[in-house]
Structure formats: C-alpha cells, structure tokens
C-alpha positions, -999 to +999 in steps of 0.1 A: +818+764+828+814+727+829+796+700+849+830+690+864+833+725+879+797+725+891+803+691+908+831+706+928+814+739+937+778+727+941+778+689+943+743+687+958+726+709+932+702+690+910+716+683+875+687+662+863+651+657+873+629+632+856+596+651+852+573+621+857+589+604+887+608+633+902+639+611+903+668+635+908+706+632+900+729+658+916+760+673+899+782+653+922+764+620+913+764+628+876+802+636+878+810+603+894+789+583+870+805+601+840+840+593+854+831+557+858+819+555+822+850+572+809+870+546+829+849+518+814+855+531+778+893+532+784+892+497+800+875+484+769+901+498+746+884+529+734+908+554+720+898+590+711+875+592+681+863+556+686+825+553+683+798+539+706+761+539+699+732+548+723+697+534+719+677+547+749+644+562+759+645+595+778+664+586+810+690+602+833+715+576+822+718+595+789+740+622+806+763+596+822+771+586+786+773+622+773+797+635+799+817+603+801+822+604+763+832+641+766+860+631+790+872+600+770+873+619+736+850+593+720+823+596+694+788+592+708+762+581+682+726+586+694+700+563+676+663+572+672+641+550+694+616+550+665+638+530+641+634+494+631+660+467+638+675+469+603+678+507+605+694+504+639+719+478+627+727+500+597+737+530+619+758+508+642+777+493+612+779+526+593+793+545+623+818+518+632+804+517+667+823+492+690+797+493+718+759+497+721+743+510+753+706+503+754+678+493+778+653+465+783+628+488+767+642+478+733+641+440+738+617+437+709+643+449+684+675+438+700+672+401+691+674+410+654+701+437+661+723+410+679+720+388+648+728+415+624+758+430+643+776+398+652+801+403+680+790+438+689+797+447+726+764+454+743+755+469+777+719+469+788+704+491+815+685+466+835+704+438+818+720+407+833+755+391+834+781+406+812+756+429+796+745+445+829+752+482+824+749+492+861+772+464+872+798+473+845+797+509+856+801+501+893+832+480+886+851+511+876+866+540+896+848+573+899+881+591+897+889+611+865+908+593+837+944+602+833+941+615+797+909+635+794+899+648+760+868+664+746+845+641+727+821+646+698+786+635+689+777+621+654+741+626+648+723+607+620+696+624+599+661+613+607+657+594+575+627+614+564+639+616+528+660+584+526+685+563+545+699+581+576+733+597+571+758+605+598+769+641+603+805+639+611+814+671+630+848+688+626+874+682+654+869+703+686+886+737+685+902+728+719+907+692+730+903+702+767+870+688+779+864+719+801+871+744+773+843+768+766+825+759+734+810+784+709+775+771+715+776+785+751+779+820+736+748+813+715+729+801+746+738+830+768+742+860+745+717+848+718+690+828+737+695+847+769+701+817+792+714+827+826+750+816+835+745+818+873+732+783+877+696+794+883+682+780+852+656+752+853+653+739+817+624+717+805+631+692+777+599+677+764+615+660+733+636+629+728+672+632+739+686+614+709+677+644+687+702+672+680+684+701+697+674+685+730+708+670+734+726+702+726+705+725+747+703+701+777+741+699+776+744+737+774+721+741+804+743+717+824+775+735+813+758+766+827+751+749+860+713+747+855+689+719+863+673+700+833+638+686+837+634+657+813+599+646+802+598+608+797+573+615+769+555+647+758+519+651+768+505+687+765+489+690+799+518+671+816+542+697+801+522+726+816+521+708+850+559+703+849+565+740+843+544+748+874+558+719+896+595+725+889+593+763+884+608+760+849+625+791+836+636+779+802+623+754+777+626+740+741+597+731+718+587+722+683+556+735+665+536+703+670+540+708+708+525+742+704+496+729+683+488+702+708+489+726+738+467+751+720+441+724+713+437+718+750+405+729+767+409+765+777+401+755+813+430+732+813+453+757+797+446+783+824+448+758+852+486+760+857+509+787+871+535+794+843+548+826+860+584+812+864+587+807+827+611+832+812+623+819+778+607+794+755+628+784+725+614+765+695+627+752+662+628+720+640+601+731+616+585+763+604+558+774+628+525+785+613+520+823+619+486+820+636+499+792+659+529+813+670+508+844+674+485+825+698+514+812+718+528+847+723+493+859+733+492+831+758+527+829+772+537+865+765+568+878+746+590+849+757+586+827+727+618+829+707+627+809+676+659+797+660+668+779+628+697+754+626+704+718+616+722+688+629+751+698+607+759+728+629+768+750+600+749+781+611+720+795+632+695+823+630+675+836+660+645+858+664+630+871+697+593+875+701+594+913+697+612+911+664+589+883+652+558+905+658+572+930+633+585+902+610+558+875+613+569+842+599+606+849+601+632+827+618+655+856+624+689+869+615+720+849+614+739+848+647+763+820+637+776+816+601+768+839+572+737+834+552+735+831+514+704+825+493+712+810+459+692+802+428+695+771+407+725+785+389+743+789+423+742+827+421+729+847+450+694+861+446+680+894+456+661+901+488+626+886+489+634+859+463+633+823+473+664+801+469+685+774+485+697+784+519+735+782+524+757+790+554+793+801+552+814+790+581+850+782+589+842+748+604+822+725+581+811+689+588+810+660+564+785+632+558+800+600+572+809+575+545+791+596+519+814+619+499+788+623+472+762+637+497+788+660+512+797+673+477+760+677+468+755+699+499+785+722+491+784+754+471+815+760+448+825+788+472+827+764+501+793+772+517+769+744+528+732+737+526+709+713+545+684+715+517+660+742+528+644+768+506+638+803+518+644+840+513+658+870+532+640+903+535+656+938+532+663+938+570+682+905+568+655+883+584+653+848+570+619+832+561+616+794+554+595+782+525+600+744+527+624+716+522+637+713+486+630+675+487+593+681+497+585+702+466+556+690+445+557+696+407+521+695+394+515+704+358+549+720+356+542+743+387+564+741+418+543+738+449+557+739+485+535+719+508+545+738+540+521+766+530+491+742+528+501+724+560+503+756+580+468+766+569+454+732+577+468+729+612+454+764+620+419+750+615+402+743+648+392+707+638+427+697+627+453+682+650+480+675+624+485+675+586+510+664+559+508+675+523+526+654+497+528+649+460+513+616+447+517+602+412+492+615+387+489+604+350+479+639+338+498+663+360+528+643+370+520+648+407+488+657+425+485+674+459+473+651+486+465+663+522+468+636+548+450+650+578+447+639+615+414+654+628+410+666+663+382+641+665+384+611+641+346+607+644+343+639+623+364+625+594+346+623+561+330+643+533+316+670+555+349+678+571+366+677+537+341+702+524+347+724+554+385+723+549+382+731+512+360+761+520+385+772+546+415+769+522+399+783+491+402+821+499+438+817+510+452+793+485+458+793+447+437+767+429+467+747+417+478+743+454+444+730+466+446+693+476+430+670+450+426+644+477+420+644+515+430+613+534+419+613+571+439+592+596+440+589+634+478+595+634+506+607+612+541+592+610+557+620+629+589+616+648+588+626+685+612+655+677+586+670+654+599+657+621+573+643+597+582+611+579+567+622+546+588+596+528+566+569+543+535+586+529+550+592+495+562+556+492+527+544+502+510+565+475+537+556+449+530+519+456+493+524+451+500+540+417+519+510+405+500+488+380+490+454+395+491+421+377 
C-alpha cells in the first residue's frame, strides 16, 4: 500500500483537501508532483541520506516534499513555524541541510536566515527567479527516478526544555519506497483505520510535528483522503467534520478543551455522524475533559502515547479507558519498563521513568551525550516521562521529569495541578511551573489563561483556590496565580514552559 499504487489504480481520488479553501489534490496529481521533486533532488546532487529542510505553513505542497523525499531516499527535516530566525538557522546547520523549501509566509524571518546560512540553496513557494519553487518543479520530469529508495524524516524536539535536538531515525528496514512499514500495522490493527481507501482523515494540527505528519502519511498509504486545516479553530473543526464527512481524526487535549468551551448551541449545530475514530495524544488528557468528550462524541475517542523518537507506543480505546480512567493504554509497539532512580524496575503502581525496549533505536543527531543520557544500561530508551503501570499492564503518565518542581524538598508534578485548573469552567488554559524561592528552593506558580480575561483578578484567584483546595495537598497549592490572555503553547499542543521558567528566573535575579 503506497500512494504510487493508489495513483495508478485511482488517479482521480482526492489525496488532499485543504479544509478552508476546499482546494483538492488527486493521487495522480500528487504522484506527478512527488516524482518531479525527486527528479529535482537528484538534479541538484542529492544522494541518499542527504538532508533538506522544510519551513512551511499547513499546505498541500508538504506532501509533494514528503513523497518526493520518500522516493529519493533523502532526509526530510521539518522546522516548526513558531521558531525564531536563529533557531531556524541552528536546525538548518545542525542537520546539514543542503536545501530549504519555504514560502512567502516566512519572509519576516528569511532575511536573517539567509545571512546566517550563507550559500544555502533556497526554494520559495510563491518566490521569484532562481528561488521560484513552482518553476523549479515544473522544469523536471514527472516520470519516476531511476534509482528509487525510501527516505527518512528527522524531527527536532520542540525545544520546550532547551535547544532543539534532532532525532535521527534508524535506517529503514527495507529500502524499497513501496515496502510496507510497521506503522501501517499500528494504524490498521491498533487504531482501526480502514485499508480500503474509504478513510477521510482530518488533521487540525501543524504538519511539521511528528504525529500529524506520521498519521497523514499513513492515511495516504492506505488510500484515504486527508483534510488539512490551515489553522485550528474549534468551530471550524466541527464544520470540517460535517462538510467533508470525516471518518478519522487526530487531536491534542488543548483541542478538546477549546471545543468543549464552545457554546452548547454551537457544539450541537454540526452533524458528526460520519466520525468513526478520534485519536489523541501529545499530552496527558485531564480525566474530566476526556470523559466529557466520550459523552459528546461517543466511544470513538481513542488515545495513544508515543514520541518523536519512535521507540514505542501504547494505545487505549474508549471502552478500556472508561474502566481505566487516566490511562494511555497498554504497549502495542516496544516493551514497557518503569524504572526508579537506581535503574531497577519498580513494582506495579509505583512511579518511575518510562523506558521502551525495542530492536530499532534512534540517536540524537550530533549529541552523543543526550543519546547516552536517554539510554538504560540494558539498552532501553526513555524520552523523559514519569509514570506507572497498573496490575493490568495499563500505563499512566504522571509528568515530564524535566517539569518536576522541588519545593521544600518535596517533589511536585505540575500536570496534576494543570489538569484540575483546565477542568474549571472559567479556565481556558493553564501552566504550572516552579519559580525560584529563597525559603523553599522553588514555589509553585500557576500561569492561567481565563476564558474571559475581564474576569482575571483576585476574585477569580480566590475561586480557583477554593476549587483546588479539596482536591490538592497544601504543598501543591500554587503560591502565586498569574493571569494572562495567552500561554506560549505550540500549535501541536506542547507548552513552552521553559519560556515561563526563564521569565521567572530572570525576575528573581538581583538587580544593580
């Protein structure tokens, strides 16, 4: 199963629909564009494993690059559209990218990137002259290249805890671009995606992120249609499900929170009867939020846990979640190990660092120390999450190890406090961090985005404290509430806590 095969058997079937405009690309059109891009890479001297970077908004062009790279055997490096020019330049240099494909939407950062990256080859969608992407593509044949080979994608961490690091995947098990990959088994047998080409898959998140890119690619390998939202808006997402008769979708908990905060009249306005499977991941979902989603959408809300590193995956369907609320499921890829600080496995129900055992492990590009730090002496790997497994083998996430707050010698995991806060009817979003404190080392700070910023103030703080008090130990109660109109959250759901921690650390520094 591969888009090449679908282009031959169903060339007129929609491969991509842009949700906002309705612009459609068929499998035949996508196949020709991918071949042209593979030809372009070869003509520019790209050999297998050579890297090129992609800095794009959500656009149908993304899959010209994905499937062209998959035929040329190259290394595609997606770059977050949220990054600054120095961060973009760092990834380009660190990855060794020989080409950057971008669009006019990034003109504001590209001037500095050009200066930083010297003679980097650049193609711009909507560009001019030698940088005109469309003209460069059209100059090449739409016939397949003579030496096709499977490519790889090197994702960079979101930089929420430091400088982004590239996750270098292991070589493909089979170099044939049309070979069946293990992820397809996870998509069909695990997530239940149909393999008959009937799927209509809604992707509301940015394509440069691991999950949207992987699941959209899987949907196209299965012959389905992907509906790409240019930008997530809660009501627009519901409208897209109705308009395009979406059968499958992928979300993050912040999407759920925003949809649930819609007026009930708006929520009930759209026909969602075509919707069969709704996957979610990226962050732990508060139990009340997920329970509300299942009550609204029915038992179609399924969850998985994985990372950009691709070392393992758990999955839980709605029926199992209702009997194991808060769990992210059992392992369906890789073997789970929960280890204490001494590296020894802990008993069921006890928190520890989550490791996956797998035969195919990635490395962190140009960072052997980070790779070594993530590895267990027995060859297992962690992405830095804390959690526990119950007697039935279901995994529960506690928090990121790097997010832990130590106040007065007590370990506090902020995810618990955040989950409670976002469950409050007047809260849209929340981040809980540790800020420097002269007496306790760190104090708990809640940075809150109210549903209505006009309500921010002492009265709302008192209401939130009263709400938290019966559910939270006193040591975990925020010492400070900071109300803001927006939090530094990545479009893929990741929260940039580092920015908030750095801000509070700077405030704590003595002046003069």
